[in-house]
C-alpha positions in Angstrom: 139.5 19.0 99.3 142.3 21.0 97.7 143.0 21.2 94.1 146.5 22.4 93.2 147.0 24.1 89.9 150.6 24.7 88.6 152.3 27.1 85.9 155.2 28.6 85.0 157.0 27.6 81.8 158.6 24.5 80.5 161.4 25.1 78.2 164.9 26.7 79.1 168.5 26.4 78.1 171.2 25.2 80.4 172.2 27.9 82.8 168.9 29.7 82.6 166.0 30.5 85.3 162.2 29.3 85.6 159.6 30.3 88.1 157.0 27.8 89.0 153.9 28.6 90.5 151.3 26.4 92.4 147.7 27.8 93.3 145.5 26.1 95.4 141.9 26.2 95.1 141.3 27.5 98.5 142.8 29.3 101.0 145.3 26.7 103.0 147.2 29.6 104.7 149.5 27.8 107.5 147.9 24.9 107.9 149.3 23.0 104.9 153.2 22.4 104.5 154.0 22.7 100.9 156.5 20.9 98.6 157.9 20.3 95.2 158.7 17.0 93.8 159.9 15.9 90.4 160.1 12.7 88.2 162.4 12.1 85.4 161.9 9.4 82.9 162.4 6.2 84.1 163.0 7.4 87.7 161.3 7.5 90.8 159.5 10.7 92.2 162.0 12.7 94.2 162.0 15.3 96.5 162.8 18.8 95.2 162.1 21.1 98.3 159.6 21.4 101.1 158.3 24.3 103.3 156.5 23.9 106.6 153.8 26.1 108.2 156.5 27.8 109.9 158.6 28.8 107.1 161.4 26.2 107.4 162.7 25.0 104.0 164.5 21.8 102.9 166.0 21.8 99.7 167.4 18.5 98.2 171.4 18.4 98.0 171.2 18.5 93.9 169.5 21.7 93.9 170.8 23.5 97.1 171.9 27.1 96.4 170.1 26.9 92.7 166.4 26.4 93.8 164.5 28.0 96.2 161.1 27.1 97.5 158.7 29.9 98.7 154.8 30.6 99.8 152.5 33.1 100.9 149.9 32.9 103.7 147.1 32.4 101.4 147.1 29.7 98.8 150.2 29.7 96.5 153.4 28.1 96.3 156.4 28.8 94.5 159.7 27.6 93.0 162.4 29.7 91.5 165.2 27.7 89.9 168.2 29.2 88.8 171.4 27.7 87.1 169.0 24.9 85.4 171.3 21.7 84.3 170.0 19.1 81.6 169.4 16.8 84.7 166.8 19.1 86.2 164.7 18.1 83.2 161.4 16.2 84.8 157.8 16.7 85.2 157.5 18.9 88.3 154.5 18.3 90.9 153.6 20.9 93.8 152.1 19.2 97.0 150.1 20.3 99.9 149.7 18.1 103.2 147.5 19.1 105.9 149.0 19.2 109.2 145.6 18.5 110.6 144.7 15.4 108.9 148.2 14.5 107.4 146.3 14.1 103.9 148.4 15.0 100.9 147.3 16.9 97.9 149.1 16.9 94.4 149.3 19.1 91.4 149.0 17.7 88.0 152.4 17.9 87.3 154.0 20.1 84.5 157.0 19.2 82.4 160.2 21.2 82.8 163.0 20.7 80.2 166.6 21.9 80.2 168.0 21.6 76.7 170.3 23.5 74.1 
């Protein structure tokens, strides 16, 4: 079992920056692919960015050039969000998927609001 706990601020003006962190309850190192997803009101959950065990990253077109996913080799995953827009407002979830069992784990979700 893996619990994921997110932190990292929730209110910012357009054009601003936030850094989200996600800490696993135990070492997950290089055996879990990691990711960030988001869900805006009235919309389905969508992929924001993923990073594989080998460090390969994938970012949604809507955030390319503005958001960057990263991780360490222990238990932390990060999402640096720059040049934020009102349409980035959503609940953000971190995700970890075991490459051995393919089981998915989710964080509790935290609100990000981009507004004046």
